[in-house]
C-alpha positions as CSV (number, residue, x, y, z in Angstrom):
1,M,-30.0,-80.5,-127.6
2,I,-32.8,-82.6,-126.2
3,M,-30.2,-85.3,-125.3
4,I,-27.9,-82.8,-123.6
5,L,-30.7,-81.4,-121.5
6,A,-32.0,-84.8,-120.6
7,Y,-28.6,-86.1,-119.6
8,A,-28.1,-83.0,-117.5
9,C,-31.3,-84.0,-115.7
10,G,-29.9,-87.4,-115.0
11,K,-31.8,-89.3,-117.7
12,S,-28.8,-91.4,-118.7
13,S,-30.4,-93.7,-121.2
14,L,-32.0,-92.9,-124.6
15,R,-35.5,-94.1,-123.7
16,R,-35.4,-92.2,-120.3
17,A,-34.2,-89.1,-122.2
18,H,-37.0,-89.4,-124.7
19,E,-39.6,-89.8,-122.0
20,W,-38.3,-86.7,-120.2
21,A,-38.5,-84.7,-123.4
22,R,-42.0,-85.9,-124.1
23,R,-43.1,-84.7,-120.6
24,N,-41.4,-81.4,-121.0
25,K,-42.5,-80.7,-124.6
26,K,-44.3,-77.5,-123.8
27,K,-41.2,-76.0,-122.2
28,L,-38.8,-77.2,-124.8
29,I,-40.9,-75.9,-127.7
30,K,-40.2,-72.4,-126.6
31,Y,-36.5,-72.7,-127.3
32,L,-36.2,-75.5,-129.9
33,K,-37.8,-75.8,-133.4
34,L,-40.0,-78.8,-132.8
35,Q,-42.5,-78.4,-135.6
36,H,-43.4,-82.1,-135.6
37,G,-43.1,-82.6,-131.8
38,I,-40.6,-84.7,-129.9
39,P,-38.7,-87.0,-132.3
40,S,-39.1,-90.8,-131.8
41,V,-36.4,-93.0,-130.2
42,S,-35.5,-94.4,-133.6
43,T,-35.2,-91.0,-135.1
44,I,-32.8,-89.9,-132.3
45,Q,-30.8,-93.0,-132.9
46,R,-30.5,-92.3,-136.6
47,V,-29.4,-88.7,-136.0
48,M,-26.9,-89.7,-133.4
49,A,-25.4,-92.3,-135.7
50,H,-24.9,-89.7,-138.5
51,I,-23.4,-86.9,-136.4
52,K,-19.7,-86.5,-137.1
53,E,-17.8,-86.5,-133.8
54,A,-15.3,-83.9,-135.1
55,D,-18.1,-81.5,-136.0
56,L,-19.7,-81.9,-132.6
57,N,-16.4,-81.5,-130.9
58,D,-15.9,-78.2,-132.7
59,V,-19.1,-77.0,-131.2
60,L,-17.9,-78.1,-127.7
61,M,-14.6,-76.2,-128.2
62,E,-16.3,-73.1,-129.5
63,W,-18.8,-73.1,-126.7
64,T,-16.3,-73.4,-123.9
65,A,-14.0,-70.8,-125.5
66,Q,-16.8,-68.2,-125.0
67,F,-16.3,-68.2,-121.3
68,I,-12.8,-69.6,-120.7
69,T,-9.7,-67.6,-121.5
70,F,-7.2,-70.2,-122.5
71,V,-4.1,-68.4,-121.3
72,N,-1.7,-69.8,-118.7
73,R,-3.9,-72.8,-118.0
74,Q,-3.1,-76.4,-117.1
75,L,-4.7,-78.6,-119.8
76,I,-5.1,-82.2,-118.7
77,I,-5.1,-84.9,-121.5
78,D,-6.5,-88.1,-120.3
79,G,-8.0,-91.3,-121.9
80,K,-11.2,-92.9,-120.8
81,A,-12.7,-96.3,-121.7
82,L,-16.3,-96.6,-122.9
83,R,-16.7,-100.0,-121.2
84,G,-20.4,-100.5,-121.9
85,S,-19.8,-100.5,-125.7
86,T,-17.2,-103.3,-125.5
87,Q,-19.7,-106.2,-125.9
88,R,-21.1,-104.5,-129.0
89,I,-17.8,-104.3,-130.8
90,I,-17.1,-107.3,-133.1
91,D,-13.6,-108.1,-131.7
92,G,-14.6,-107.4,-128.1
93,S,-12.1,-104.5,-127.8
94,T,-12.9,-101.6,-125.5
95,P,-13.3,-98.2,-127.3
96,Y,-11.5,-95.3,-125.8
97,V,-11.8,-91.5,-126.0
98,L,-9.3,-88.8,-125.2
99,N,-10.5,-85.8,-123.2
100,V,-8.9,-82.4,-122.6
101,I,-9.9,-81.0,-119.2
102,D,-9.2,-77.5,-117.9
103,K,-7.7,-77.7,-114.4
104,A,-9.1,-74.5,-113.0
105,T,-12.8,-75.1,-113.9
106,R,-12.8,-78.9,-114.4
107,L,-14.7,-78.5,-117.6
108,V,-14.2,-80.7,-120.6
109,I,-13.0,-78.6,-123.6
110,A,-12.4,-81.3,-126.2
111,Q,-12.8,-85.0,-127.0
112,M,-11.5,-87.3,-129.7
113,S,-12.1,-91.0,-130.1
114,I,-9.0,-93.3,-130.4
115,P,-9.3,-95.2,-133.6
116,A,-9.4,-99.0,-133.5
117,K,-6.0,-100.7,-133.8
118,T,-4.2,-97.5,-132.6
119,N,-3.5,-96.2,-129.1
120,E,-3.1,-93.0,-127.1
121,I,0.5,-92.5,-128.3
122,T,-0.7,-91.9,-131.9
123,A,-3.9,-90.1,-130.9
124,I,-2.4,-87.5,-128.5
125,P,-0.5,-85.6,-131.2
126,E,-3.8,-85.3,-133.2
127,M,-5.5,-84.0,-130.1
128,L,-2.7,-81.5,-129.5
129,R,-3.1,-80.1,-133.0
130,M,-6.7,-79.1,-132.1
131,L,-5.5,-76.9,-129.2
132,D,-3.8,-73.5,-128.8
133,L,-0.9,-74.5,-126.6
134,R,0.7,-71.1,-126.2
135,G,1.5,-70.4,-122.6
136,N,-0.4,-73.4,-121.4
137,I,0.9,-76.4,-119.3
138,I,0.1,-79.8,-120.8
139,T,-0.1,-82.8,-118.5
140,I,-0.4,-86.3,-119.7
141,D,0.1,-89.7,-118.0
142,A,3.3,-91.7,-118.7
143,I,2.0,-92.9,-122.1
144,G,2.4,-89.3,-123.3
145,T,6.1,-89.0,-122.3
146,Q,7.3,-89.3,-125.8
147,V,10.0,-87.2,-127.5
148,E,7.7,-86.3,-130.4
149,I,5.0,-85.0,-128.1
150,M,7.4,-83.0,-126.0
151,E,8.9,-81.4,-129.0
152,Y,5.5,-80.5,-130.5
153,V,4.3,-78.9,-127.2
154,L,7.5,-76.8,-126.9
155,D,7.5,-75.8,-130.6
156,Q,3.9,-74.5,-130.3
157,G,4.9,-72.3,-127.3
158,G,3.5,-74.6,-124.6
159,H,5.0,-76.3,-121.6
160,F,4.8,-79.8,-120.3
161,V,4.8,-81.7,-117.0
162,L,5.0,-85.4,-117.7
163,T,5.2,-88.6,-115.7
164,V,7.9,-91.2,-116.1
165,K,7.1,-94.8,-115.1
166,K,8.8,-98.2,-115.2
167,N,7.6,-98.8,-118.8
168,Q,10.5,-96.5,-119.7
169,P,13.0,-98.3,-117.5
170,S,16.2,-96.5,-118.5
171,L,14.7,-93.0,-118.0
172,Y,13.0,-94.1,-114.8
173,E,16.1,-95.5,-113.3
174,E,18.2,-92.5,-114.5
175,I,15.8,-90.1,-112.6
176,T,15.3,-92.2,-109.4
177,G,19.0,-93.1,-109.4
178,Y,20.0,-89.4,-109.7
179,F,18.0,-88.5,-106.6
180,R,19.5,-91.3,-104.6
181,Q,22.9,-89.9,-105.5
182,I,21.9,-86.3,-104.6
183,E,20.5,-87.3,-101.2
184,K,23.6,-89.4,-100.5
185,T,25.9,-86.5,-101.3
186,M,23.8,-84.0,-99.3
187,S,23.7,-86.3,-96.3
188,D,27.5,-85.7,-95.9
189,P,27.8,-82.2,-94.4
190,M,31.6,-82.1,-94.3
191,P,33.1,-81.7,-97.8
192,T,36.9,-81.9,-97.7
193,T,37.8,-80.1,-100.9
194,M,36.8,-76.8,-102.5
195,K,35.4,-78.8,-105.5
196,E,33.3,-80.9,-103.2
197,K,32.0,-77.8,-101.4
198,E,31.0,-76.1,-104.7
199,Y,29.2,-79.3,-105.8
200,L,27.4,-79.5,-102.5
201,D,26.4,-75.8,-102.8
202,F,25.2,-76.5,-106.3
203,L,23.0,-79.4,-105.1
204,Q,21.5,-77.4,-102.2
205,E,20.7,-74.5,-104.4
206,N,18.8,-76.5,-107.0
207,F,17.2,-79.2,-104.8
208,D,13.8,-78.8,-103.2
209,K,11.5,-81.1,-101.3
210,Y,7.8,-80.8,-100.3
211,E,5.9,-83.1,-98.0
212,K,2.2,-83.2,-97.0
213,S,0.0,-85.7,-95.2
214,E,-3.8,-85.5,-95.0
215,R,-6.9,-87.6,-94.5
216,N,-8.7,-88.0,-97.8
217,R,-12.1,-89.6,-97.6
218,E,-11.5,-93.1,-96.1
219,R,-7.7,-93.1,-96.1
220,H,-4.6,-91.3,-95.0
221,E,-2.3,-90.0,-97.7
222,Y,1.4,-89.2,-97.4
223,R,2.8,-87.3,-100.4
224,S,6.4,-86.4,-101.0
225,M,7.9,-84.6,-104.0
226,K,11.6,-84.0,-104.6
227,V,12.7,-81.8,-107.5
228,F,16.0,-80.7,-108.9
229,R,15.9,-77.6,-111.1
230,H,18.6,-78.1,-113.6
231,P,18.9,-79.8,-117.0
232,V,20.4,-82.9,-115.4
233,L,19.2,-85.2,-118.2
234,A,21.2,-83.5,-120.9
235,V,23.5,-86.6,-121.1
236,R,20.7,-88.5,-122.9
237,D,21.0,-88.8,-126.7
238,E,17.8,-86.9,-127.5
239,D,18.2,-83.2,-127.7
240,I,14.8,-82.6,-126.2
241,F,16.1,-83.6,-122.8
242,R,18.4,-80.6,-122.9
243,R,15.2,-78.5,-122.5
244,V,14.1,-80.3,-119.4
245,N,14.7,-77.9,-116.5
246,T,13.0,-79.7,-113.6
247,V,13.3,-83.4,-112.7
248,G,11.3,-84.8,-109.9
249,V,10.4,-88.0,-108.0
250,S,7.0,-88.3,-106.5
251,D,6.5,-90.8,-103.5
252,Q,3.0,-91.4,-102.4
253,V,1.6,-93.7,-99.7
254,R,-2.1,-94.4,-99.3
255,I,-3.3,-96.2,-96.1
256,R,-7.0,-97.1,-95.8
257,I,-8.4,-96.2,-92.4
258,E,-9.1,-99.2,-90.1
259,K,-11.0,-99.6,-86.9
260,D,-11.4,-102.4,-84.4
261,K,-14.7,-103.9,-83.3
262,D,-15.1,-101.1,-80.6
263,G,-14.6,-98.4,-83.2
264,N,-11.1,-97.4,-82.2
265,D,-8.8,-96.2,-84.9
266,I,-6.1,-98.9,-85.5
267,T,-4.7,-97.4,-88.7
268,P,-0.9,-97.8,-88.7
269,D,1.5,-94.9,-89.3
270,K,3.4,-94.6,-92.6
271,K,6.6,-96.4,-91.4
272,T,4.7,-99.3,-89.8
273,F,2.5,-99.7,-92.9
274,L,5.4,-99.9,-95.3
275,K,7.1,-102.4,-93.1
276,R,4.3,-104.9,-92.4
277,G,1.1,-103.5,-93.8
278,S,-2.2,-103.3,-91.9
279,V,-4.7,-105.8,-90.3
280,R,-6.9,-106.0,-93.4
281,H,-4.1,-105.2,-95.9
282,P,-1.0,-107.1,-94.8
283,K,0.7,-107.1,-98.3
284,V,1.6,-103.6,-99.4
285,T,1.4,-103.1,-103.2
286,E,4.4,-101.0,-104.4
287,G,4.7,-99.7,-108.0
288,D,4.1,-96.8,-110.3
289,Q,0.3,-97.0,-110.6
290,I,-2.2,-94.7,-108.9
291,T,-3.9,-97.8,-107.5
292,D,-0.7,-99.0,-105.7
293,D,-0.5,-98.4,-101.9
294,H,3.0,-97.1,-102.4
295,E,3.5,-95.3,-105.7
296,V,6.8,-93.9,-106.9
297,V,7.1,-92.1,-110.3
298,G,9.5,-89.7,-112.0
299,M,8.5,-86.3,-113.3
300,I,9.9,-84.0,-115.9
301,S,9.1,-80.5,-117.1
302,D,10.6,-77.8,-119.2
303,L,9.6,-75.3,-116.5
304,K,11.6,-74.5,-113.4
305,L,9.2,-75.6,-110.7
306,S,9.4,-75.8,-106.9
307,A,8.6,-79.2,-105.3
308,E,5.2,-77.8,-104.2
309,E,4.4,-76.5,-107.7
310,M,5.3,-79.9,-109.2
311,Q,3.2,-81.7,-106.6
312,D,0.2,-79.4,-107.3
313,V,0.4,-80.1,-111.0
314,K,0.6,-83.8,-110.5
315,R,-2.3,-83.9,-108.0
316,S,-4.4,-81.8,-110.2
317,H,-3.9,-84.1,-113.1
318,W,-5.2,-87.2,-111.2
319,Q,-8.2,-85.3,-109.8
320,V,-9.7,-86.0,-113.3
321,E,-10.7,-89.3,-111.9
322,T,-13.6,-87.5,-110.2
323,M,-14.9,-86.6,-113.6
324,H,-14.7,-90.3,-114.7
325,H,-16.7,-91.2,-111.6
326,I,-19.4,-88.7,-112.5
327,L,-19.6,-89.8,-116.1
328,D,-20.0,-93.4,-115.1
329,D,-22.1,-93.1,-112.0
330,T,-24.4,-90.1,-112.7
331,L,-24.4,-90.1,-116.5
332,G,-24.2,-93.9,-117.0
333,E,-21.3,-93.9,-119.4
334,D,-20.0,-97.4,-118.3
335,R,-23.5,-98.8,-118.8
336,S,-24.1,-97.4,-122.2
337,T,-24.1,-100.2,-124.8
338,A,-24.3,-97.9,-127.9
339,K,-22.1,-99.1,-130.7
340,V,-23.2,-96.8,-133.6
341,G,-22.6,-93.2,-132.6
342,K,-20.9,-94.1,-129.3
343,S,-18.4,-91.2,-129.6
344,S,-21.2,-88.7,-130.2
345,Y,-23.1,-90.0,-127.2
346,A,-19.9,-89.6,-125.2
347,L,-19.7,-86.0,-126.3
348,I,-23.3,-85.4,-125.4
349,R,-22.5,-86.5,-121.9
350,R,-19.6,-84.1,-121.7
351,F,-21.8,-81.2,-122.7
352,A,-24.2,-82.3,-120.0
353,Y,-21.3,-82.7,-117.5
354,N,-20.2,-79.1,-118.3
355,L,-23.7,-77.7,-117.7
356,M,-23.8,-79.5,-114.4
357,K,-20.4,-78.4,-113.4
358,L,-21.1,-74.8,-114.2
359,H,-24.1,-75.0,-111.9
360,Q,-22.3,-76.9,-109.1
361,G,-19.4,-74.4,-109.1
362,N,-15.7,-75.0,-109.1
363,E,-15.6,-77.7,-106.5
364,I,-12.1,-79.3,-106.8
365,E,-12.8,-82.3,-104.5
366,Y,-15.8,-84.6,-104.9
367,D,-18.3,-83.4,-102.3
368,P,-21.1,-86.0,-101.5
369,D,-23.2,-83.2,-100.1
370,N,-23.2,-81.3,-103.4
371,S,-22.9,-84.2,-105.7
372,F,-23.8,-84.3,-109.4
373,A,-26.8,-86.5,-108.6
374,I,-28.2,-83.5,-106.6
375,V,-27.4,-81.2,-109.4
376,A,-29.3,-83.5,-111.8
377,D,-32.3,-83.4,-109.5
378,E,-32.2,-79.6,-109.4
379,F,-32.1,-79.3,-113.1
380,C,-34.9,-81.9,-113.5
381,E,-37.2,-80.1,-111.0
382,D,-36.5,-76.5,-112.1
383,F,-36.6,-76.0,-115.9
384,N,-35.8,-72.3,-115.4
385,L,-32.5,-73.3,-113.8
386,L,-31.7,-75.5,-116.7
387,R,-32.7,-72.8,-119.1
388,K,-30.3,-70.4,-117.4
389,F,-27.3,-72.5,-118.4
390,A,-28.5,-74.0,-121.7
391,F,-30.2,-71.2,-123.5
392,K,-28.8,-68.0,-122.0
393,P,-25.3,-66.6,-122.7
394,I,-22.7,-67.4,-120.0
395,T,-21.0,-64.0,-119.6
396,A,-18.5,-64.7,-116.9
397,V,-14.9,-65.2,-118.0
398,L,-13.4,-68.1,-116.1
C-alpha cells in the first residue's frame, strides 16, 4: 500500500517511494499498521519479490469490480513491454505483460505476465479465463485473431472485434479483395438483368461507409471505415467464420503538420501526401501498423455493426497507447530495472494509475493541461485527496 500511494504521488522509484513514506509516516500510521515504522528499502524489496502476481491481480480485479459494472463493456486486451527490465534478464529478452482495460473508464482491471519462451497467443486464452465475458465486447490486436480465441469468446457469451493484418495473408487478401469487388460492382449503376439488380440491392443494403478527418495534436488524420454486414467469410474452412457477421476495412492516413520559415501551414492534403509525401517526409510509409503513415487493416466481428460503430471500437482500442505513455512517462515503467518481482511492481503501477485516473476523471484524450503529472502533484501536496481515493469506499457505479 505504501508503494501504491507513493507511485500515485509520482515517486516512481523504490528509494523515492521510501523517502516519501518516511516523510509522511505520521499520516500513514493513521491508516496502516506500521508498528515498527516505515519498512526499509531492502524489506520492501524482499516483500515485493515474494508477492504472487496472481494473488495481487485478484485484489486488483476485486477492487475494480466494486465500482464498475462489467455488463455491455468493451474490454481491451493489450500487451506491454517492461523495457527497463530487459538488461536484467539473463538472455536479454524483454518481459511483457498483458493488460485488460475497460474502454469507458480507461481503468486497468487485470494484468498477467507473459511467461518466458511463450507469446501473447498462448497467454491471451489464460487471460480470457479470468474474465466474465458475457455481453462484453473483446478487442485484441491482430495477434489475437485466432480461431481458438474467437471460439472461446463466443462460447462464453461474449463478442469480439478483431483486426486482420498481413501476417495472415490469405484472410487479409480475402477481406480487402472482397471490398474491391463490392465497390467495383456498386460503381456500375446500370444492372442489365434481374439477377444483377438483386445482387446490387443486396450489396447496397449491407454495405456501409464512414469517413472522418480531424486535427489530432500535431497531425491531420483521415479515417475511413467500410463494412459489410453479412457472413461473407463462410467459404473458409473453419466453422467459426460462419459466425462472423461484419467484415470491414479500415483505411487511415496520418499527416504531420508542417510550416514554412514564416509560420505558414504547408501541410499537403491527403491526395497530395499519398502521391508524393511532404517536404519533411517525402517517402510515405504504407502498411498495416499503427506507426505507418497510411495504414490499411481488415476487421471482423460476430456483431452486426455500422461503419461508424466499427470505427469507434477500433479507435477506442488504440487509445490504450495513452495509458502506455502515462505508465512510462509519469510512473517510470520503462526506466524500472527490477528483475525480481518485476510483474508485481508493474501491478503496483496499475493500482496507482487507476487511483490517478479516478481523480482525473474520464478524459478519453490525453490532455496536457490535466496530465497525470499534475494529478501526481495534487496527490503529493494534499494527503486528504489521496486518502479520499485510497482509504474510503468508492460508491459510484461506473
